[in-house]
C-alpha positions as CSV (number, residue, x, y, z in Angstrom):
1,M,-95.9,7.4,-70.6
2,S,-99.0,5.7,-69.5
3,R,-98.7,3.8,-66.3
4,L,-100.2,0.8,-67.9
5,L,-97.0,0.4,-70.0
6,W,-95.5,-1.2,-66.8
7,V,-97.8,-4.3,-67.5
8,P,-95.2,-6.0,-69.9
9,V,-92.7,-5.9,-67.1
10,L,-95.5,-7.5,-64.9
11,F,-96.2,-10.4,-67.2
12,A,-92.5,-11.3,-67.9
13,A,-91.9,-11.4,-64.1
14,A,-95.1,-13.1,-63.3
15,T,-94.4,-16.0,-65.8
16,A,-90.7,-16.4,-65.8
17,T,-90.9,-19.6,-63.7
18,A,-94.1,-21.2,-65.1
19,A,-94.4,-23.8,-67.6
20,P,-95.1,-23.5,-70.5
21,P,-93.1,-20.5,-71.7
22,P,-95.3,-17.4,-72.4
23,D,-97.4,-17.6,-75.6
24,P,-96.6,-15.3,-78.6
25,L,-98.2,-12.1,-78.6
26,P,-100.5,-10.8,-81.6
27,K,-99.2,-7.7,-83.3
28,G,-100.3,-4.5,-81.4
29,A,-100.4,-6.3,-78.1
30,T,-97.9,-5.3,-75.2
31,A,-98.7,-8.0,-72.9
32,R,-100.8,-11.2,-72.2
33,L,-102.1,-11.6,-68.7
34,G,-102.1,-15.5,-68.4
35,S,-101.1,-18.3,-70.6
36,V,-103.0,-20.1,-73.4
37,V,-102.7,-23.7,-72.5
38,L,-105.1,-26.5,-72.9
39,F,-107.4,-24.3,-74.8
40,G,-109.3,-25.2,-77.8
41,D,-112.1,-23.7,-79.8
42,R,-114.9,-25.6,-81.3
43,L,-113.6,-28.9,-79.4
44,Q,-115.9,-31.8,-79.8
45,A,-114.7,-34.1,-77.3
46,L,-111.7,-35.0,-75.0
47,T,-109.9,-38.2,-74.3
48,F,-106.7,-39.4,-73.1
49,S,-104.4,-41.7,-75.2
50,A,-104.2,-45.4,-74.5
51,D,-100.8,-44.5,-72.5
52,G,-102.1,-41.7,-70.8
53,K,-99.4,-39.3,-72.1
54,Q,-101.6,-37.3,-74.2
55,L,-104.9,-35.4,-74.2
56,L,-106.6,-35.5,-77.5
57,A,-109.3,-33.8,-79.1
58,P,-110.7,-33.6,-82.8
59,D,-111.7,-30.2,-84.4
60,G,-112.9,-30.8,-88.1
61,D,-110.1,-32.5,-90.0
62,K,-107.3,-32.3,-87.2
63,L,-106.5,-34.2,-84.1
64,F,-105.3,-31.6,-81.5
65,A,-103.0,-33.1,-78.6
66,W,-101.5,-31.5,-75.4
67,D,-99.4,-32.9,-72.6
68,P,-101.8,-33.1,-69.7
69,D,-99.0,-32.3,-67.0
70,T,-97.8,-29.2,-68.6
71,G,-100.4,-28.0,-71.0
72,R,-97.8,-27.9,-73.6
73,A,-99.4,-28.3,-77.3
74,L,-98.2,-31.1,-79.2
75,P,-98.2,-31.5,-83.0
76,T,-101.7,-31.9,-84.6
77,R,-102.4,-34.9,-86.8
78,P,-104.8,-35.0,-89.6
79,L,-107.9,-36.9,-89.4
80,P,-109.0,-38.7,-92.7
81,G,-112.3,-37.6,-94.4
82,G,-112.9,-34.4,-92.1
83,G,-116.4,-33.7,-91.3
84,T,-118.0,-33.9,-87.9
85,Y,-116.5,-36.4,-85.4
86,A,-118.1,-38.0,-82.4
87,P,-115.0,-39.7,-81.1
88,A,-114.3,-42.2,-78.4
89,T,-111.0,-43.7,-78.0
90,A,-110.5,-47.2,-76.7
91,G,-107.7,-49.6,-77.2
92,G,-105.7,-47.0,-79.1
93,R,-108.4,-46.4,-81.7
94,L,-110.5,-43.5,-82.8
95,F,-114.4,-44.1,-83.3
96,S,-116.0,-41.4,-85.2
97,G,-119.4,-41.0,-86.9
98,G,-122.9,-41.4,-85.7
99,G,-126.3,-41.9,-87.5
100,G,-124.5,-42.8,-90.9
101,G,-122.3,-45.5,-89.2
102,V,-119.1,-45.5,-87.3
103,V,-115.7,-45.6,-88.8
104,V,-113.1,-47.2,-86.6
105,R,-109.3,-46.0,-87.1
106,E,-106.0,-46.7,-85.5
107,L,-104.9,-43.5,-83.6
108,A,-101.3,-44.2,-84.4
109,D,-101.3,-44.1,-88.1
110,G,-105.1,-43.3,-89.0
111,R,-105.5,-46.7,-90.6
112,E,-109.0,-47.9,-91.1
113,V,-110.1,-50.9,-88.9
114,S,-113.5,-51.3,-89.8
115,R,-117.0,-49.8,-90.7
116,I,-120.0,-50.5,-88.5
117,P,-123.3,-49.8,-90.2
118,C,-125.4,-48.6,-87.4
119,D,-128.1,-46.1,-88.1
120,G,-128.7,-44.3,-84.8
121,R,-129.8,-40.7,-84.8
122,A,-127.3,-39.6,-82.2
123,G,-123.6,-40.1,-81.4
124,F,-121.3,-41.0,-78.5
125,E,-121.8,-39.7,-75.2
126,N,-120.1,-36.3,-75.7
127,Y,-123.0,-35.4,-78.2
128,T,-126.0,-36.1,-75.8
129,Y,-127.5,-33.2,-74.0
130,P,-128.4,-33.3,-71.3
131,P,-125.8,-36.0,-70.8
132,Q,-127.4,-39.5,-70.7
133,I,-126.8,-43.3,-71.3
134,P,-125.6,-42.9,-75.0
135,P,-126.9,-44.3,-78.2
136,L,-123.3,-45.3,-79.2
137,A,-120.7,-46.6,-76.7
138,V,-117.5,-48.6,-76.7
139,T,-116.0,-51.1,-74.3
140,P,-112.7,-49.8,-72.7
141,D,-110.8,-52.4,-74.6
142,G,-112.1,-51.4,-77.9
143,K,-113.5,-54.9,-78.9
144,Y,-117.2,-54.4,-78.7
145,L,-119.4,-51.4,-79.8
146,S,-123.2,-50.9,-78.9
147,A,-125.6,-49.0,-80.8
148,V,-129.2,-48.2,-80.8
149,S,-130.9,-48.8,-84.3
150,V,-133.9,-46.5,-85.1
151,A,-135.1,-48.7,-88.0
152,G,-134.8,-52.0,-86.5
153,K,-135.8,-50.9,-83.0
154,V,-133.0,-52.8,-81.3
155,V,-129.9,-52.3,-79.5
156,E,-127.0,-54.0,-81.5
157,V,-123.6,-55.3,-80.1
158,Y,-120.9,-55.5,-82.8
159,A,-117.3,-56.9,-83.0
160,V,-115.0,-53.9,-83.7
161,D,-112.3,-55.8,-85.4
162,T,-114.6,-57.2,-88.2
163,G,-117.5,-54.9,-88.0
164,K,-119.8,-57.9,-87.7
165,R,-123.1,-57.8,-85.5
166,L,-123.1,-60.3,-82.9
167,H,-126.5,-60.0,-81.4
168,A,-129.4,-57.5,-80.8
169,A,-132.5,-57.2,-78.6
170,G,-135.6,-55.2,-79.2
171,V,-136.7,-51.8,-77.7
172,E,-140.1,-50.4,-77.9
173,K,-139.2,-46.8,-78.0
174,T,-135.8,-45.8,-79.5
175,Y,-136.1,-42.1,-78.6
176,G,-134.0,-41.6,-75.6
177,A,-132.6,-45.1,-75.6
178,G,-129.1,-46.0,-74.8
179,A,-126.6,-48.4,-73.7
180,R,-123.5,-48.3,-71.7
181,P,-120.9,-51.3,-71.4
182,S,-119.3,-51.8,-68.0
183,P,-115.5,-51.0,-67.8
184,D,-114.7,-54.6,-67.5
185,G,-116.5,-55.3,-71.0
186,K,-118.8,-58.0,-69.5
187,T,-122.3,-56.2,-68.9
188,L,-124.3,-53.9,-71.0
189,Y,-126.6,-51.6,-69.3
190,V,-129.7,-50.6,-71.6
191,R,-131.8,-47.7,-71.0
192,E,-135.3,-47.2,-72.3
193,I,-137.8,-44.5,-71.2
194,G,-140.3,-45.7,-69.1
195,K,-138.6,-48.9,-68.2
196,P,-136.0,-50.0,-65.5
197,I,-132.4,-50.5,-66.6
198,R,-131.9,-53.7,-68.2
199,R,-128.7,-55.7,-68.4
200,W,-127.1,-58.1,-70.9
201,E,-123.9,-60.1,-71.3
202,V,-121.9,-58.2,-73.8
203,A,-120.3,-61.2,-75.5
204,T,-123.3,-63.5,-75.7
205,G,-126.3,-61.2,-75.5
206,K,-127.9,-63.3,-72.5
207,A,-130.4,-61.5,-70.6
208,L,-129.7,-60.7,-66.8
209,P,-132.2,-59.5,-64.1
210,D,-133.0,-55.7,-64.4
211,L,-131.0,-53.5,-62.1
212,A,-132.8,-53.2,-59.0
213,G,-133.7,-49.7,-57.7
214,T,-133.9,-48.0,-61.2
215,D,-137.2,-46.9,-63.2
216,G,-138.0,-45.2,-66.6
217,R,-136.3,-41.8,-65.2
218,T,-133.0,-43.3,-64.5
219,N,-130.6,-41.7,-67.3
220,L,-127.0,-41.6,-66.1
221,L,-125.0,-44.7,-64.9
222,D,-121.4,-45.9,-64.6
223,A,-119.8,-49.0,-63.0
224,S,-116.6,-49.7,-61.4
225,P,-113.7,-51.2,-63.1
226,D,-114.3,-54.6,-61.4
227,G,-118.1,-54.4,-62.0
228,K,-118.8,-54.6,-58.2
229,W,-120.4,-51.2,-58.1
230,V,-123.0,-49.3,-60.1
231,L,-123.8,-45.6,-59.7
232,T,-127.1,-44.2,-61.3
233,R,-128.8,-40.8,-61.4
234,G,-132.6,-40.5,-61.6
235,A,-135.2,-37.8,-61.4
236,G,-138.6,-37.2,-59.8
237,V,-141.5,-35.2,-61.0
238,A,-142.0,-31.6,-59.5
239,K,-145.6,-31.0,-58.5
240,D,-147.5,-27.6,-59.5
241,G,-150.7,-27.8,-57.8
242,P,-152.8,-30.7,-56.6
243,G,-151.5,-33.9,-58.4
244,A,-150.5,-31.8,-61.5
245,G,-147.0,-33.1,-63.0
246,R,-145.0,-30.0,-64.2
247,E,-141.4,-31.3,-65.2
248,L,-138.6,-33.7,-64.4
249,E,-136.6,-32.8,-61.3
250,Y,-133.2,-34.5,-61.4
251,H,-132.0,-35.9,-58.1
252,T,-129.3,-34.3,-56.3
253,H,-127.8,-37.7,-55.2
254,L,-126.5,-40.7,-56.9
255,T,-127.8,-44.2,-55.9
256,V,-125.1,-46.9,-55.1
257,H,-126.0,-50.3,-56.3
258,D,-124.2,-53.7,-55.5
259,A,-124.1,-55.2,-58.8
260,A,-123.4,-58.9,-57.8
261,A,-126.4,-58.9,-55.3
262,N,-128.5,-56.7,-57.4
263,R,-129.7,-54.3,-54.7
264,V,-129.6,-50.6,-53.6
265,V,-127.1,-50.1,-50.6
266,G,-127.0,-46.3,-50.3
267,K,-126.7,-43.0,-52.0
268,L,-124.0,-40.2,-52.3
269,D,-125.5,-36.8,-51.6
270,V,-123.3,-34.6,-54.0
271,G,-124.7,-31.1,-53.2
272,G,-126.2,-30.4,-56.5
273,R,-127.6,-32.1,-59.7
274,P,-125.2,-34.6,-60.9
275,T,-124.2,-33.9,-64.6
276,Y,-121.4,-36.3,-65.3
277,F,-119.5,-38.9,-63.1
278,R,-116.7,-41.5,-63.6
279,F,-115.1,-44.1,-61.6
280,V,-111.3,-43.4,-61.0
281,G,-110.8,-46.8,-59.0
282,Q,-112.6,-49.6,-57.6
283,D,-114.1,-47.6,-54.9
284,A,-113.7,-44.2,-55.9
285,V,-115.8,-42.0,-58.3
286,V,-115.6,-38.3,-59.3
287,V,-118.7,-36.2,-59.8
288,A,-119.4,-33.1,-61.5
289,A,-122.6,-31.5,-60.0
290,L,-124.6,-28.3,-60.7
291,A,-126.2,-26.3,-57.9
292,V,-128.6,-23.4,-58.6
293,R,-129.1,-20.5,-56.2
294,P,-132.3,-18.9,-57.5
295,P,-132.6,-16.6,-59.0
296,G,-128.9,-16.6,-59.3
297,P,-126.2,-18.2,-61.6
298,F,-125.2,-21.9,-61.8
299,V,-122.5,-23.2,-59.4
300,F,-120.3,-26.1,-60.5
301,T,-118.3,-28.3,-58.4
302,L,-116.0,-31.4,-58.9
303,S,-115.9,-33.9,-56.1
304,R,-114.4,-37.3,-55.2
305,W,-116.3,-39.9,-53.2
306,D,-115.5,-43.2,-51.5
307,V,-118.4,-45.1,-52.8
308,A,-117.9,-48.0,-50.1
309,A,-117.9,-45.6,-47.2
310,R,-120.2,-43.2,-49.0
311,K,-118.0,-40.2,-48.0
312,R,-116.6,-37.2,-49.8
313,D,-112.8,-37.1,-50.2
314,W,-112.5,-33.5,-51.7
315,V,-114.6,-31.0,-53.5
316,A,-113.1,-28.3,-55.9
317,P,-114.9,-25.4,-57.8
318,I,-114.8,-25.8,-61.7
319,P,-115.8,-23.0,-64.1
320,A,-118.4,-25.2,-66.0
321,D,-119.5,-28.5,-66.1
322,G,-118.8,-31.0,-69.0
323,Q,-117.4,-34.2,-70.1
324,I,-115.2,-35.9,-67.5
325,V,-112.3,-37.7,-68.7
326,V,-110.2,-40.1,-66.6
327,S,-106.6,-41.0,-67.5
328,P,-106.1,-44.9,-68.0
329,D,-104.3,-45.1,-64.8
330,G,-106.9,-43.3,-62.9
331,A,-104.6,-40.8,-61.6
332,R,-105.8,-37.7,-63.6
333,I,-109.0,-36.2,-64.4
334,A,-109.8,-33.8,-67.4
335,V,-113.0,-31.8,-67.4
336,C,-113.9,-30.6,-71.1
337,P,-116.5,-27.7,-71.0
338,P,-119.4,-27.8,-73.2
339,A,-118.5,-24.8,-75.1
340,A,-115.0,-23.4,-76.1
341,G,-112.8,-22.8,-72.9
342,R,-109.9,-23.8,-71.0
343,I,-109.7,-27.6,-70.4
344,Q,-108.9,-28.4,-66.6
345,V,-106.7,-31.3,-65.6
346,Y,-107.0,-32.5,-61.9
347,D,-105.0,-34.8,-59.7
348,A,-107.4,-37.5,-58.7
349,A,-106.2,-37.9,-55.3
350,T,-106.2,-34.4,-54.1
351,G,-108.5,-32.4,-56.5
352,K,-105.7,-30.0,-57.3
353,P,-104.4,-29.2,-60.9
354,P,-100.9,-30.6,-61.3
355,A,-99.7,-27.7,-63.1
356,V,-101.8,-24.3,-62.7
357,P,-100.9,-21.8,-65.7
358,P,-101.2,-18.1,-64.8
359,G,-104.6,-16.6,-65.8
360,H,-108.2,-17.7,-64.9
361,A,-109.6,-21.3,-65.0
362,G,-112.7,-20.0,-66.6
363,R,-113.8,-17.3,-69.0
364,V,-113.0,-13.7,-67.9
365,T,-116.3,-12.1,-66.9
366,W,-114.8,-8.4,-66.1
367,V,-111.6,-6.4,-66.6
368,G,-110.9,-3.1,-65.1
369,F,-108.4,-0.7,-63.5
370,S,-107.4,0.3,-60.0
371,P,-108.3,4.0,-59.4
372,A,-104.7,5.0,-60.0
373,G,-104.6,3.1,-63.3
374,D,-101.3,1.4,-62.2
375,R,-103.0,-2.1,-61.9
376,V,-105.3,-4.2,-64.1
377,I,-107.9,-6.3,-62.4
378,T,-109.6,-9.3,-63.9
379,A,-112.3,-11.6,-62.4
380,D,-113.8,-14.9,-63.3
381,T,-116.8,-16.6,-61.7
382,W,-114.7,-17.7,-58.6
383,E,-111.5,-15.6,-58.5
384,V,-110.4,-12.0,-58.8
385,T,-106.8,-11.4,-60.0
386,T,-104.9,-8.2,-59.6
387,W,-101.9,-7.5,-62.0
388,G,-99.4,-5.0,-60.6
389,P,-96.7,-2.8,-62.2
390,D,-93.9,-4.4,-60.1
391,G,-94.5,-8.0,-61.8
392,G,-96.8,-9.2,-59.1
393,R,-99.7,-11.3,-59.6
394,K,-102.3,-11.6,-56.7
395,A,-105.1,-13.9,-57.2
396,V,-107.7,-14.3,-54.6
397,A,-110.9,-16.6,-54.3
398,A,-114.0,-14.7,-54.0
399,P,-115.7,-14.8,-51.0
400,P,-118.3,-17.3,-50.7
401,E,-121.2,-14.8,-50.4
402,I,-120.4,-13.2,-53.8
403,R,-118.5,-15.7,-55.9
404,D,-121.5,-17.2,-57.5
405,T,-122.6,-13.8,-58.9
406,L,-119.2,-12.4,-60.3
407,G,-120.3,-13.0,-63.7
408,L,-123.9,-11.9,-63.3
409,H,-123.9,-8.4,-62.5
410,A,-121.8,-5.3,-63.7
411,P,-118.8,-4.4,-61.3
412,A,-117.9,-1.0,-60.5
413,L,-115.2,1.1,-62.3
414,G,-113.6,2.6,-59.1
415,G,-111.4,-0.3,-58.1
416,R,-114.5,-2.0,-56.5
417,L,-116.5,-4.9,-57.7
418,T,-120.2,-4.2,-57.0
419,W,-123.1,-6.7,-57.3
420,A,-126.1,-8.2,-55.7
421,A,-125.3,-11.3,-53.4
422,F,-128.5,-13.6,-53.2
423,G,-129.4,-15.2,-50.1
424,R,-129.8,-19.0,-49.6
425,D,-133.6,-18.5,-50.1
426,G,-133.1,-16.9,-53.3
427,K,-135.7,-14.3,-52.3
428,T,-133.5,-11.8,-50.7
429,A,-130.2,-10.2,-51.4
430,D,-127.6,-7.8,-50.2
431,L,-125.9,-5.0,-52.2
432,V,-122.1,-5.6,-51.8
433,A,-118.9,-3.9,-52.9
434,W,-115.6,-5.9,-52.8
435,D,-112.2,-4.3,-52.5
436,P,-109.7,-6.5,-54.4
437,D,-106.6,-4.6,-52.8
438,K,-107.9,-5.1,-49.2
439,Q,-109.4,-8.4,-50.2
440,A,-112.4,-7.6,-48.0
441,F,-115.9,-6.1,-48.3
442,A,-115.9,-2.4,-48.7
443,W,-119.5,-2.3,-47.8
444,R,-122.6,-4.4,-47.7
445,M,-126.1,-3.3,-47.7
446,P,-129.4,-5.4,-47.2
447,M,-131.9,-5.0,-49.7
448,G,-134.6,-7.5,-48.8
449,D,-136.6,-8.8,-51.7
450,K,-136.5,-6.0,-54.1
451,I,-133.5,-7.4,-55.9
452,P,-132.1,-5.5,-58.9
453,H,-131.6,-7.7,-62.0
454,H,-128.8,-5.4,-63.0
455,V,-126.5,-2.9,-61.2
456,L,-124.3,0.0,-62.4
457,S,-121.9,2.1,-60.4
458,H,-119.2,4.5,-61.3
459,D,-117.1,4.6,-58.1
460,G,-118.2,1.6,-56.0
461,N,-120.2,3.6,-53.6
462,R,-123.3,5.1,-55.4
463,V,-125.1,2.3,-57.3
464,V,-128.0,2.3,-59.7
465,G,-130.0,-0.9,-59.7
466,V,-132.7,-1.8,-62.3
467,R,-135.3,-4.6,-62.0
468,A,-138.5,-5.6,-63.6
469,D,-141.8,-5.4,-61.7
470,P,-143.8,-8.3,-63.3
471,A,-146.9,-7.3,-61.2
472,R,-147.2,-3.8,-62.6
473,K,-145.4,-4.7,-65.9
474,A,-142.8,-1.9,-65.4
475,V,-139.2,-1.4,-65.1
476,V,-137.9,0.1,-61.8
477,A,-134.7,2.1,-61.4
478,E,-133.5,2.8,-57.9
479,V,-130.3,4.5,-56.6
480,Y,-128.5,3.4,-53.4
481,D,-125.9,4.8,-51.2
482,G,-124.1,1.7,-50.4
483,P,-121.8,2.9,-47.4
484,A,-124.6,4.7,-45.9
485,G,-126.7,1.6,-46.2
486,K,-130.0,3.2,-47.8
487,S,-132.0,3.7,-50.8
488,L,-132.0,7.4,-52.1
489,R,-134.8,7.4,-54.6
490,T,-136.8,5.1,-57.0
491,W,-138.5,5.8,-60.2
492,D,-140.4,4.1,-63.0
493,V,-138.9,3.7,-66.3
494,P,-141.5,3.7,-69.2
495,A,-141.2,0.3,-70.9
496,G,-141.5,-0.2,-74.6
497,P,-143.5,-2.7,-76.4
498,E,-140.3,-4.9,-76.8
499,V,-139.5,-5.0,-73.2
500,R,-140.9,-8.2,-71.8
501,V,-141.0,-7.2,-68.2
502,F,-143.6,-9.7,-67.3
503,D,-140.9,-12.5,-67.2
504,G,-139.0,-10.4,-64.5
505,H,-135.7,-11.0,-66.4
506,T,-135.7,-8.9,-69.9
507,L,-134.7,-5.6,-69.3
508,P,-134.1,-2.7,-71.9
509,P,-130.5,-1.3,-73.0
510,L,-128.8,0.4,-70.0
511,A,-125.7,2.8,-69.5
512,L,-124.6,4.9,-66.6
513,S,-122.3,7.9,-67.4
514,G,-118.9,7.8,-66.0
515,D,-119.8,10.5,-63.4
516,G,-122.7,8.5,-62.2
517,A,-125.1,11.6,-62.9
518,M,-127.1,10.0,-65.8
519,L,-128.7,6.7,-66.5
520,F,-129.6,6.2,-70.1
521,V,-132.5,3.6,-70.9
522,G,-133.3,2.4,-74.5
523,T,-136.7,1.6,-75.7
524,D,-137.6,1.4,-79.3
525,D,-135.7,3.8,-81.3
526,V,-135.4,6.4,-78.3
527,V,-132.8,6.5,-75.6
528,T,-133.9,8.5,-72.5
529,G,-131.5,10.0,-70.0
530,Y,-132.7,10.1,-66.2
531,A,-130.7,12.3,-63.7
532,T,-129.7,10.0,-60.9
533,D,-130.0,12.7,-58.3
534,T,-133.6,13.4,-58.9
535,G,-134.9,10.3,-61.0
536,K,-136.5,12.8,-63.6
537,E,-136.1,12.6,-67.1
538,A,-133.3,14.9,-68.5
539,C,-133.2,14.2,-72.2
540,Q,-134.3,12.1,-75.1
541,V,-132.3,11.1,-78.1
542,V,-133.8,9.5,-81.3
543,V,-131.2,6.8,-82.2
544,G,-132.3,5.7,-85.7
545,P,-134.9,3.9,-87.6
546,E,-133.8,0.4,-86.5
547,K,-135.1,-0.7,-83.2
548,V,-132.8,-1.5,-80.4
549,R,-132.9,-5.3,-80.2
550,N,-133.7,-6.2,-76.6
551,G,-132.4,-9.6,-75.1
552,S,-130.9,-11.2,-72.2
553,R,-127.8,-8.9,-72.4
554,A,-129.4,-6.1,-74.2
555,E,-128.2,-3.6,-71.5
556,H,-124.7,-3.9,-72.8
557,R,-125.6,-2.6,-76.0
558,L,-125.7,1.0,-75.2
559,A,-122.8,2.9,-73.8
560,A,-122.3,6.4,-72.4
561,S,-119.3,8.7,-72.2
562,A,-117.8,9.7,-68.9
563,D,-119.5,13.2,-68.9
564,G,-122.7,11.9,-70.1
565,R,-122.6,14.2,-73.2
566,R,-122.4,11.4,-75.7
567,I,-124.1,8.1,-76.1
568,A,-123.1,5.2,-78.3
569,V,-125.8,2.6,-79.7
570,A,-124.8,-0.6,-81.3
571,Q,-128.0,-1.7,-83.4
572,Q,-128.4,-4.7,-85.3
573,D,-130.6,-5.0,-88.5
574,E,-133.4,-7.5,-88.0
575,R,-133.2,-8.6,-91.5
576,T,-129.4,-8.6,-92.4
577,F,-128.1,-8.9,-88.8
578,V,-125.4,-6.3,-89.8
579,V,-124.3,-4.2,-86.6
580,T,-124.1,-0.4,-87.0
581,L,-122.5,1.6,-84.4
582,R,-123.9,5.2,-83.8
583,T,-122.7,7.9,-81.5
584,F,-125.0,10.9,-80.6
585,D,-124.6,14.1,-79.0
586,V,-127.0,14.1,-76.3
587,K,-127.8,17.8,-76.1
588,T,-128.7,18.2,-79.7
589,G,-129.6,14.6,-80.6
590,R,-127.1,14.8,-83.7
591,C,-125.5,11.8,-84.8
592,V,-121.8,12.6,-85.0
593,A,-120.3,9.2,-86.0
594,E,-121.6,6.1,-87.8
595,H,-119.6,2.9,-88.4
596,E,-121.0,-0.3,-90.2
597,L,-119.4,-3.3,-88.4
598,G,-120.7,-6.4,-90.1
599,K,-122.4,-9.1,-88.5
600,L,-121.7,-9.3,-84.8
601,G,-124.1,-11.3,-82.4
602,G,-124.5,-10.2,-78.8
603,N,-122.6,-7.1,-79.6
604,V,-121.2,-5.1,-76.5
605,A,-119.8,-1.6,-76.3
606,R,-117.8,0.5,-74.0
607,Y,-116.7,4.1,-74.1
608,S,-113.2,5.4,-73.5
609,P,-112.6,7.7,-70.6
610,D,-111.7,10.6,-73.0
611,G,-114.9,10.0,-75.1
612,K,-112.9,9.7,-78.2
613,R,-113.2,5.9,-78.9
614,V,-115.9,3.1,-78.5
615,A,-114.8,-0.6,-78.3
616,V,-117.4,-3.1,-79.6
617,W,-117.2,-6.9,-79.5
618,G,-119.6,-9.9,-79.7
619,G,-120.4,-13.0,-81.6
620,A,-118.1,-15.8,-82.6
621,G,-115.2,-13.8,-83.7
622,T,-111.9,-13.1,-81.7
623,G,-111.6,-9.3,-82.5
624,V,-112.5,-6.2,-80.8
625,R,-113.4,-3.2,-82.9
626,V,-112.3,0.2,-81.8
627,C,-114.2,2.9,-83.4
628,D,-113.8,6.8,-83.7
629,A,-116.6,8.2,-81.6
630,E,-116.3,11.9,-83.1
631,S,-116.2,11.0,-86.7
632,G,-117.3,8.3,-89.2
633,R,-114.5,8.9,-91.6
634,V,-111.8,6.9,-89.7
635,K,-112.1,3.3,-90.2
636,P,-112.5,1.1,-87.2
637,V,-109.4,-0.7,-86.1
638,V,-109.6,-4.6,-85.3
639,Y,-107.4,-5.7,-82.4
640,D,-107.6,-9.6,-82.9
641,G,-106.3,-11.9,-80.3
642,G,-106.6,-14.8,-82.8
643,V,-107.2,-17.5,-80.1
644,S,-110.5,-16.8,-78.3
645,R,-113.5,-15.0,-78.1
646,P,-113.4,-11.6,-76.2
647,T,-115.8,-11.7,-73.0
648,A,-114.8,-8.3,-71.5
649,A,-112.9,-5.1,-72.1
650,A,-111.9,-1.8,-70.5
651,F,-109.9,1.2,-71.7
652,G,-107.1,2.4,-69.6
653,P,-107.7,5.7,-67.7
654,D,-105.7,7.7,-70.2
655,G,-107.4,6.2,-73.2
656,K,-104.2,4.9,-74.8
657,S,-104.6,1.2,-74.0
658,L,-107.2,-1.4,-74.1
659,V,-107.4,-4.6,-71.8
660,V,-109.4,-7.5,-73.2
661,G,-110.5,-10.5,-71.4
662,Y,-111.2,-13.8,-73.2
663,Q,-113.1,-17.0,-73.0
664,D,-109.8,-18.9,-72.5
665,G,-109.3,-17.1,-69.1
666,T,-106.5,-14.8,-70.4
667,A,-106.4,-11.1,-71.0
668,L,-104.2,-8.9,-73.6
669,V,-103.2,-5.4,-73.2
670,W,-103.5,-3.6,-76.5
671,D,-101.4,-0.3,-77.3
672,L,-103.9,1.8,-79.0
673,A,-101.2,4.2,-80.3
674,A,-99.5,1.5,-82.2
675,K,-102.0,1.4,-85.1
């Protein structure tokens, strides 16, 4: 019996006291690590109902709903007409549409209230990217709608109940123009590129003085419920050479305005670029901010600020930025990610989720096993979770030095997660290995400025790093002994014509054998194997007439068996986009198996430890295809979670089980012997 078969006991014990109850398992799965709650695929927007008791989101012709406290899914309701929705709820109503006009319906029964014939190109706030003052907006009481008319070159205000236009004012440039009503429904703030923020009275259209301290680059704004405070985000121009303007550079602070006195009174330094913010009370605002640690990934945080005192109350990590939705009573905050993922609900006073379901807050970036194979390890950008055979679930926050890079570099297979941790200057890095069991660094090795763009390891000690050298237009491979803290050898990898090494980021397909002895590199239609103990070329395999497509994740489209005797290449036809998986014998160059897998974007492949299977996933589907690596006669088996997209996968040490991590923060354990 596989040790992994203990995992169903683990899952039952880990979730026995959690709410809601465990989600149903798809056929062929033995356990779910985490719970599918507050998750939706292709959600267009998120909003609280008027009474604050439901979270609502339309998807096509359906309106989905959840209990925000427990995450329990509530019955869905049909949306008349279907199509694409750009919703905003106010006064118990649903506003949908965009350039072809806005349809207003009652949420309770779907009854149509009015049709507003606006002709703007874009929709409500959730459809603007990057987020900005929107072309369409509704007052919180649902009485008025503002819209930018492209044909008329005006900003219009309509009465929602009748659909009648009340007044309008001209704008010179409609591109990028928008308007936002204040929460009290009294003031309309109008944005036009190249001009300061203008103000009108919503009901009458009377012009008020421009908002002091704003200019043509101010593009985000929110006001307090009583209209006293206004917060704005602006931008400057980054310089490249003497007086040469290069691009907009968004401020890392919010400007605080006293609306009544019409003057700037201070700023909030939020620690990154504000991507979204909302008032949650008269003097309190929550801010989603994006910080970048070059050349590392993005870091997202949510924080609450006392506007009057200009002090931060709390800060919490979030898996991604997105639309911030505040409950009508200001007590809860929901963050809707820009892509499919788990919706997070936070307590506005403390910054903590009121009910934390088991699983990850963001997408699973890696899954693996402990060396003994008796525990499953999953990771997201901020957290590493160990699922034990005794029913225990141990989740620990990743150390600050490495949490930002958890999803950037490939972790090790030997129970240690290994990757490059960038310094604050973005120019230097350490090579580090993290031991999830001991919750401590296994070792760390200073690398200086020769930072690999991708690292591979088989045991968490010996590491192969690959980087592009833009100056020489070359790809460089380097072998490190992490515990000893030294580089063992370096060699150049010939770059094919499709490898754009000049930008410093694009790499050829890469794979390390399970014993760490061979590094395989794909260029054009050839895969070359290099012995890692010498750096010398050991073999070449012609993998087919189609070229291996290179891209930002191209290194994952090549897999090697544990002993390095077989390689698998997932190739995509450049005309039909159909993916074909081929496995090759390295010594003879013979293709031993071929499987056509259909259209799979961003395909990823992994070999099983025994070399008998290869798992392939990618694109928008929810399934993982497991292929016979030794013969093309056996049809691939699809293991479909049915809810979310696969983001990571690993075979059990005995090759009889497969653990798949998903976009929604959960993982499924599949029994490969069941089919």
